[in-house]
Structure formats: structure tokens, C-alpha cells
N, C-alpha and C positions, 0 to 999 in steps of 0.2 A: 288680361286686359291689361293698360294704362289709364287712369283717368289722371287728365291735366290742366290743374286748376290753379285761378287767379290768388294772388297772397291772402295769408289769414284765414287761410280756411281750416277748421280740423275738422278730420273723419270724424264724427259723434252723430250716430242717428238717434235723434230724437220721437217719442213717440210722435208719429205725423198722422193724420187722418185727414180724406179725401183723395187721396194722390195715387190709391191700386191699382187704376185703371192706366194713368199715364204711364206706370211703374211696371207693368204688367206686360205693355204695347211695346214699350223699349225692350226688356228682358226679349221681351219673342222677338224682337229685328234683330238683336244686340246674336242672340243664339241661331235664328234659324239663316241670318244674311253671311254667317262668318263659319263656314265650312271648309276653305281653305288658308292653311297657315302661310301661304302668300298673298293674300291679300288682306292691305289693311284697310281697316273701315274707320272713320271718322263720323259721330253723331253726336254734333251737337246741341245742347241744350241752351235755346236764347230766351232771354226775356229780360225788360227792365231790373232793377235790384230790389231785391224783396221779395220777388215771387216765390221763392220756395228751390232755383234750380241746385241751388249747392243739396239741399238735400232731400231732394228728388234723384241726383245725381248719387248718393250715399248710397241710399236705399236701394238702387240698381245696384250697384258695388256691393254689398253684404246680402244679396238675395241670394238663396242656398242653390238655385237652378243656374246661376252665372261665377258662385263659386267651383260648382262641380263641372261646369264647361270650359271654362278659361284658368290657365295656370300658367306661368302665374301671373296673379291680381296684384297692380302697384296701382298704387297714392304718391300723384307726386304732383304739389305747392307753382305753379309758376309765378314768379314776380314781379312788381313793374321794369323792374329791369332783366329782358327778356338774357336768359344767357341758354343758348342750347349744349356748350358743353357740359356744362353744371346737371343739367338735365339727365341730359346720358349718364352722368358719372353718377347719379344718385338711383338713374332707375339700374343700372349694373349694379348698385350697389345693395339694393335692395334685391334685385337676384341673387345676387352670393351672397346676402347674411353678411358682409362683413363689410367694410370702408377699403376702397384703394388703397395701394400702397406706393406712394409718388406718384407726380403729375404726369399723366398723357398727354398728347394730341389729341383734337379731335379726332381724325380719321380710324387712330388705333382705339378711343374709346366706342367709332362707330363700330367698327369691326367685332369688337369683342362681342358689344350687345345683339348685334346681326346674329353670331355663333351662339350665344346664349339662349337667341329666340328661335332661332331655326328650328321647326317643325313643332312650334307652337299655335294656341290658339290665341289669338292676341285681337285686342279692340283698344281704339282713343277714342275717349269722348268727350 
């Protein structure tokens, strides 16, 4: 599971009330619809600012059913200055648990990520 969010968001799940149904619905969609590791699913959470989209995404990300179903789980923040290479590098470093040595071009980074995720259950929200 890979979660991509906008700038300034911290993964911190506060006590939340009244969103259990939405969380359960999203968890069921993710778990039931991602049976083939070769299929990439994107599940956007849309709405105006302040509605709790990030909090809802955090609740889903931290749900035990999601933790048991998806490996690895990665949380990545997308900046206003979107940089595909930086995002892929951060995802690879998160999976490997260490920084990448040297500067890699985009194509080798993409190949490395593909190799790391081969056969994994992945979802992008």
C-alpha cells in the first residue's frame, strides 16, 4: 500500500469520531478489489479542505486489516513541486529501510521499484 498526500501532512492518527463507516467501506474496497498484484488501484479521497480526508486516509492506512493485507505499506508526501523521481526514490528507500547511495536516473529507479514490488499487494490512494 502506497499513500501519496500533499505537502505538510504528518502521519498521526488522532481520536476520530463518526468516520468508522467510511473507513470500513474504504478498507473493504481495498482488500476485496486488490487480489492481483499486477493491478494497480487508485482510490482518491476528494473534498474541500478541512473535511478530514487526510485523517480518513490515516485511519485506513493504520487499520489492522490493511496492515495484514498489504506489505509493504508506505506513506509518501507529495510536494507542490511534483517530482516523480524524488517520489520513487523515497518509496524505494522506505521499502529498503536505508538511503540510496549515489544519484540514479529515473528509469533505473523505476526498474528497482518494480523489482522490489514484484508480487506484492499494492494500492495507491
